[in-house]
C-alpha positions in Angstrom: -1.1 15.7 50.5 -2.5 12.5 49.1 -5.8 13.2 50.7 -5.8 16.7 49.4 -5.0 15.7 46.1 -7.8 13.2 46.1 -10.2 15.7 47.4 -9.3 18.1 44.8 -9.8 15.5 41.9 -13.2 14.6 43.2 -14.2 18.2 43.1 -12.8 18.8 39.9 -14.6 15.8 38.4 -17.9 16.9 40.0 -17.5 20.4 39.0 -16.5 19.6 35.4 -19.6 17.1 34.8 -22.2 20.1 35.0 -20.0 22.5 33.0 -19.5 19.9 30.4 -23.3 19.0 30.6 -24.2 22.9 30.0 -21.7 23.0 26.9 -23.5 20.0 25.5 -26.8 21.5 25.8 -25.6 24.9 24.4 -24.3 23.2 21.3 -28.0 22.2 20.8 -29.1 25.7 21.6 -26.7 26.9 19.0 -28.0 24.2 16.4 -31.5 25.5 16.4 -32.5 29.1 15.3 -34.9 31.2 16.8 -38.7 29.6 16.9 -37.3 26.0 16.2 -39.2 24.2 19.0 -42.6 23.3 18.5 -45.3 26.1 19.2 -42.6 28.7 19.5 -44.6 31.3 17.6 -46.8 31.1 20.9 -43.8 30.4 23.4 -41.6 33.4 22.2 -44.6 35.8 22.3 -45.5 34.7 25.5 -42.1 35.2 26.9 -41.7 38.6 25.7 -45.2 39.5 27.3 -44.2 37.3 30.3 -44.0 40.5 32.6 -46.9 42.3 31.1 -47.0 45.1 28.8 -43.7 47.0 28.2 -43.1 49.6 25.4 -41.2 48.1 22.5 -41.4 44.4 23.9 -45.0 43.6 24.5 -47.8 46.2 23.7 -51.7 45.8 23.9 -53.8 45.4 20.5 -57.1 47.1 21.3 -58.9 44.7 23.9 -58.0 41.5 22.3 -55.7 38.8 23.8 -53.3 39.6 20.8 -50.1 41.5 21.5 -47.7 43.3 19.6 -44.1 42.0 20.1 -40.9 42.6 18.1 -41.5 41.7 14.5 -38.7 39.0 14.2 -40.7 36.9 16.9 -43.9 36.7 14.8 -41.9 35.7 11.6 -39.4 33.5 13.2 -41.0 30.1 12.1 -40.9 30.9 8.4 -39.0 27.6 7.7 -41.4 25.5 10.0 -42.7 22.4 8.1 -40.4 22.8 5.2 -37.2 20.5 5.8 -35.8 21.3 2.6 -35.9 24.9 3.6 -33.0 26.4 5.6 -33.6 29.2 8.2 -32.3 32.1 6.2 -35.9 33.2 5.6 -35.8 34.7 9.1 -34.6 38.1 9.3 -33.4 39.0 13.0 -33.0 42.7 12.0 -36.5 43.3 10.8 -37.7 46.4 12.4 -40.9 47.3 14.1 -43.4 45.6 16.0 -45.9 42.9 14.5 -49.1 41.3 16.1 -48.9 37.9 17.8 -52.5 36.5 18.0 -51.3 34.1 20.6 -49.2 35.4 23.5 -50.7 33.6 26.6 -52.6 36.9 27.7 -55.5 34.7 28.3 -53.3 32.3 30.7 -53.4 29.1 28.5 -50.2 28.1 30.1 -48.8 28.8 33.8 -47.0 32.0 33.7 -43.9 31.4 36.0 -41.8 30.2 33.2 -42.6 33.0 30.9 -42.0 35.8 33.4 -38.7 34.2 34.5 -37.6 34.2 30.9 -39.2 37.5 30.1 -36.3 39.1 32.4 -33.9 38.6 29.6 -36.3 39.9 26.8 -35.0 42.7 24.8 -35.6 44.3 21.2 -32.5 42.2 20.1 -34.5 38.9 19.5 -31.4 36.8 18.5 -29.1 37.7 21.5 -32.2 37.6 24.0 -33.0 34.1 22.8 -29.5 32.9 23.1 -29.3 34.4 26.6 -32.4 32.8 27.8 -31.6 29.3 26.4 -28.1 29.5 28.4 -29.6 30.9 31.5 -32.3 28.2 31.5 -29.9 25.3 30.7 -27.6 26.6 33.8 -30.4 26.8 36.1 -31.9 23.4 35.2 -28.5 21.7 35.2 -27.7 23.5 38.5 -31.0 22.2 40.0 -30.2 18.7 39.0 -26.6 19.0 40.4 -28.0 20.4 43.7 -30.4 17.4 44.0 -27.7 14.8 43.2 -25.5 16.3 46.1 -28.3 16.5 48.6 -29.6 12.9 48.0 -28.2 9.9 50.1 -25.6 7.7 48.4 -28.1 4.9 47.4 -30.5 7.4 45.3 -27.6 9.1 43.3 -27.1 6.6 40.6 -30.9 6.3 40.0 -31.2 10.0 39.3 -28.1 10.0 37.0 -29.3 7.0 35.2 -32.9 8.4 34.8 -31.6 11.6 33.1 -28.9 10.2 30.9 -30.9 7.4 29.7 -33.7 9.5 28.5 -32.2 12.7 27.4 -31.0 11.7 24.0 -32.1 13.1 21.6 -35.3 14.7 22.3 -34.6 15.9 25.8 -31.3 17.6 24.7 -33.0 19.4 22.0 -35.7 20.6 24.4 -33.4 21.5 27.2 -31.5 23.7 24.5 -34.7 25.5 23.3 -37.1 28.2 24.6 -39.9 25.5 25.2 -41.3 25.2 28.8 -41.3 21.4 28.4 -37.6 21.7 29.4 -38.5 22.6 32.8 -41.2 20.0 32.9 -38.6 17.3 31.9 -36.2 18.5 34.8 -38.9 18.8 37.3 -40.1 15.2 36.8 -36.4 14.2 37.1 -36.1 15.8 40.6 -39.4 15.7 42.3 -39.8 11.9 42.9 -36.3 11.3 43.8 -36.1 14.1 46.4 -39.3 13.1 48.0 -38.0 9.7 48.3 -34.8 11.2 49.8 -36.8 12.7 52.5 -38.0 9.4 53.8 -34.3 8.0 53.9 -32.6 11.0 55.7 -32.7 12.9 58.7 -31.8 16.6 60.0 -30.6 19.3 57.7 -30.3 17.1 54.6 -34.0 16.1 54.8 -34.9 19.8 55.0 -33.0 20.5 52.0 -34.5 17.8 50.1 -37.7 18.8 50.8 -37.1 22.4 49.8 -35.7 21.0 46.5 -38.8 18.9 46.0 -41.0 22.0 46.3 -38.9 24.0 44.1 -38.9 21.5 41.4 -42.7 21.3 41.6 -42.8 24.9 41.2 -40.5 24.7 38.2 -42.5 22.4 36.4 -46.0 23.3 37.3 -45.1 26.9 36.7 -44.2 25.9 33.2 -46.8 23.4 32.0 -50.1 22.5 33.6 -49.4 18.6 32.8 -46.1 19.0 34.7 -48.1 19.6 37.9 -49.9 16.2 37.7 -46.5 14.6 36.9 -45.2 16.2 40.2 -48.0 15.0 42.2 -47.5 11.4 40.6 -43.7 11.7 41.2 -44.2 12.7 45.0 -46.8 9.7 45.3 -44.2 7.3 43.9 -41.4 8.6 46.3 -43.7 8.2 49.3 -44.6 4.8 48.4 -41.4 3.5 48.0 -40.1 5.1 51.3 -42.8 5.6 53.8 -42.8 2.9 56.6 -45.0 4.5 59.3 -46.6 8.1 59.7 -45.1 9.1 62.8 -41.4 8.9 61.6 -42.0 10.5 58.0 -44.1 13.5 58.9 -41.7 15.9 56.8 -41.8 13.6 54.0 -45.7 13.6 54.1 -45.8 17.3 54.6 -43.7 17.6 51.7 -46.0 15.5 49.6 -48.9 17.7 50.9 -47.1 20.9 49.8 -46.5 19.5 46.7 -49.9 18.6 46.0 -51.4 22.1 47.1 -48.7 23.9 44.8 -49.6 21.6 41.9 -53.4 22.1 42.2 -53.0 26.0 42.5 -50.7 26.2 39.5 -52.8 23.7 37.6 -56.1 25.2 38.0 -54.5 28.8 37.4 -53.9 27.7 33.9 -56.4 27.4 31.0 -54.2 24.5 29.7 -55.7 22.3 32.4 -58.9 21.8 30.7 -57.1 19.5 28.3 -57.1 16.7 31.0 -60.9 16.7 30.8 -61.7 17.7 27.2 -58.5 16.8 25.3 -56.5 19.0 23.0 -59.0 19.2 20.4 -62.4 18.0 21.5 -64.1 19.2 18.4 -62.6 16.2 16.3 -65.0 13.4 15.6 -65.0 10.6 17.9 -62.8 7.4 17.4 -64.1 4.1 16.9 -63.4 1.1 18.8 -60.5 -0.2 16.5 -58.9 3.4 16.6 -59.1 3.1 20.5 -57.4 -0.5 20.2 -54.7 0.7 17.7 -53.8 3.6 20.1 -53.4 1.1 23.1 -51.3 -0.9 21.0 -49.1 1.9 19.6 -48.4 4.0 22.6 -44.7 2.8 22.8 -44.3 4.7 19.5 -44.4 7.8 21.5 -41.9 6.5 23.8 -39.3 5.7 21.0 -40.3 9.0 19.6 -38.6 10.7 22.4 -35.4 8.6 21.6 -35.5 9.8 17.9 -37.9 7.8 15.9 -40.1 11.1 15.8 -38.9 14.1 14.0 -37.3 16.9 15.9 -38.5 20.5 15.8 -41.6 21.3 14.3 -41.7 17.6 13.7 -39.9 18.3 10.4 -36.3 17.2 11.1 -36.0 13.4 10.7 -33.4 11.6 12.2 -31.3 8.4 11.1 -32.4 5.2 12.5 -29.2 4.5 14.3 -30.2 7.5 16.7 -33.6 6.0 17.9 -32.1 2.3 17.8 -29.1 3.3 20.1 -31.1 5.4 22.5 -33.8 3.1 22.8 -31.5 0.3 23.3 -30.0 1.9 26.2 -33.3 2.9 27.7 -34.6 -0.6 27.6 -31.2 -2.1 28.6 -31.1 0.2 31.6 -34.4 -0.9 32.8 -33.5 -4.6 32.6 -30.1 -3.9 34.5 -32.0 -1.9 37.1 -34.8 -4.2 37.9 -32.8 -7.3 38.9 -33.5 -8.3 42.3 -36.4 -5.7 42.7 -38.3 -6.1 45.9 -42.1 -6.3 45.4 -42.7 -2.6 46.7 -40.2 -1.4 44.0 -41.8 -3.8 41.3 -45.1 -2.3 42.1 -43.8 1.4 41.8 -42.1 0.4 38.4 -45.5 -1.1 37.1 -47.5 1.9 38.4 -45.1 4.3 36.5 -45.1 2.0 33.4 -48.9 2.1 33.6 -49.0 5.9 33.8 -46.4 6.1 30.8 -48.8 3.9 28.9 -52.4 5.2 29.9 -51.9 8.9 30.3 -51.1 9.3 26.7 -53.9 6.9 25.8 -56.5 8.8 27.6 -55.4 12.1 26.3 -55.4 10.6 22.7 -59.0 9.3 23.5 -60.2 12.6 24.7 -58.7 14.4 21.8 -60.2 12.0 19.4 -56.7 11.6 17.9 -54.5 8.6 16.9 -50.9 8.1 17.6 -48.9 10.2 15.4 -51.1 13.3 15.6 -51.7 15.9 18.4 -50.0 14.0 21.5 -46.3 14.3 21.1 -43.6 12.5 22.7 -42.3 15.4 24.7 -45.6 15.2 26.6 -44.7 11.7 27.7 -40.9 12.2 28.2 -41.4 13.2 32.0 -43.1 10.0 32.8 -40.4 7.9 31.1 -37.8 9.9 33.4 -39.6 8.6 36.4 -40.2 5.0 35.0 -36.4 4.6 34.5 -35.5 6.4 37.8 -37.8 3.8 39.6 -36.3 0.8 37.7 -32.5 1.8 38.5 -33.0 1.8 42.3 -30.5 -1.0 42.8 -28.4 -0.7 46.0 -25.4 -1.9 43.8 -26.2 0.1 40.8 -22.6 1.3 40.4 -21.2 -2.2 40.5 -24.1 -3.2 38.0 -22.9 -0.9 35.3 -19.2 -2.4 35.0 -16.7 -1.3 32.5 -18.2 -3.1 29.4 -21.8 -2.5 30.3 -21.1 1.3 30.8 -18.7 1.5 27.8 -21.3 0.1 25.4 -24.0 2.3 26.7 -22.0 5.5 26.5 -20.8 4.7 23.1 -24.3 4.2 21.8 -25.6 7.4 23.5 -22.4 9.4 22.1 -23.2 8.1 18.6 -26.7 9.0 18.8 -25.9 12.6 19.8 -23.4 13.0 17.1 -25.8 12.0 14.3 -28.8 13.8 15.7 -26.9 17.0 16.5 -25.4 17.0 12.9 -28.8 16.4 11.2 -30.6 19.0 13.6 -27.9 21.5 12.5 -27.8 20.8 9.0 -31.4 21.0 8.6 -31.4 24.7 9.5 -28.0 25.7 8.0 -28.6 24.5 4.5 -32.0 22.2 4.5 -32.1 18.5 4.4 -31.7 18.5 0.6 -28.2 19.4 0.8 -26.4 16.8 2.8 -22.6 17.0 3.8 -20.2 16.0 6.4 -19.5 19.6 7.5 -22.8 21.1 8.7 -21.5 24.5 7.9 -20.4 23.9 4.3 -22.7 26.0 2.1 -24.6 27.3 5.0 -27.0 30.0 4.5 -28.0 30.6 8.0 -26.0 30.8 11.3 -25.8 32.9 14.3 -24.0 36.0 13.9 -20.5 36.0 15.5 -20.8 32.7 16.7 -18.3 29.9 16.1 -18.5 27.8 12.9 -21.1 25.0 12.8 -18.6 22.4 12.5 -16.8 23.5 15.8 -20.0 23.8 17.6 -21.0 20.2 16.6 -17.5 18.9 17.5 -17.6 20.6 20.8 -21.1 19.6 21.7 -20.2 15.9 21.1 -17.1 16.0 23.0 -18.7 17.7 25.7 -21.4 14.9 25.9 -18.8 12.2 25.8 -16.9 14.0 28.5 -19.7 14.0 31.0 -20.0 10.1 30.4 -16.2 9.9 30.8 -16.0 12.0 33.9 -18.8 9.9 35.4 -17.0 6.9 34.9 -13.9 8.1 36.6 -15.9 9.5 39.3 -17.8 6.2 39.8 -14.6 4.2 39.8 -13.0 6.6 42.5 -16.1 6.7 44.6 -16.6 10.5 44.1 -20.2 9.9 43.2 -21.2 8.4 46.4 -18.8 10.4 48.8 -20.3 12.2 51.8 -23.2 10.4 52.3 -24.6 10.0 56.0 -27.9 8.6 55.1 -29.5 6.5 58.1 -30.8 3.7 56.0 -30.4 2.1 52.5 -32.7 2.5 49.7 -34.8 -0.2 48.7 -32.6 -3.0 46.7 
């Protein structure tokens, strides 16, 4: 009976974590209106046209790449760039069709993400957007959960830390949106660690990890062209960490080869791939030497931007400084905790990952002839930060390293950051930021029809996030996070 009760508690804990995580992400989904993530005028039209031309959803406009989509999509971003303007300017019941000049008809982005989300497109834009956000969040959390359970014991803490330590607040905002960057972030979190896992396991588990690695590559590279590059990079990091001889690692090497082929195919299928060579805006005047040096020195602003120093949404929702201070402190602290006792091989992998997080945006800025603060956004760099923190956290005693006090401080800091950032993001759209208040729904001029009140959503979102961290703590203390491991050899300490 005692063993059954222990098993029941373990499964209740492990099932409760992804459910609470989904609720936390959905709170962010409800906190933002239709069209609230960057370039949503493009992404939403591309989603509605993701399965080709369909009457009432996506219709051709002469012979141009423009498409006619439901009118509320085209006019969804009426509040963008105006933080004092609430989202009430958007009219979800606007009838008829309107022309979207950009709808991915020219294949700028990979089409897999848009096709998958297009399944849920309907003339009711408001309901469709919420359904897409909920389904996408459930799928991505499910992928991370499946990856966690398939991994050998030594790698599970690193996967958790890499996600939790980088997701606040930009990651949560993107995961709860209709932006394809959400799939790129989760792909980065899964590919490197599953490829590494194939080098440490045998039998069925190795095959499952290989399949998850390829699936995660499809998820990322099928959403953004740059995610294909990140997938190849993540696979290379995983192989570097684990391969100790070709003959014993044929499945791992084959997985890496499959990821390379799939990534190249998806990368070159998208017009977006040209940005890796020409930049985002090659027509801009070239930078001088001092501007390049300034970019090189200011790249960390893109990192802290992912933790809240940059504005959310259309870069028009500023967050209190406590958000980026708390989230950055946790990220930095987790790196120092993880690197203690690192072997030369793991330290080399960490240095390579850090160099990528620094040099990739620097090169893109140079090719784009832009400076830090324009064009290149933190969401482009966030997948590399996920890999960086994951590699840093590969301590064999990672669970013990995160003892009560250390874990409690980090969990409290992240919960505070979530509370303030979610409130600010919600208030920006319900009333505009020129009308502050404790209750994000007080005087609201915009909110979802039929949804619970903004105050209720805010409280539930914060409590759900705190609940995830609390259940993780109890699971860690009871050994539930590492139960059922049969890996043949340990991870690199």
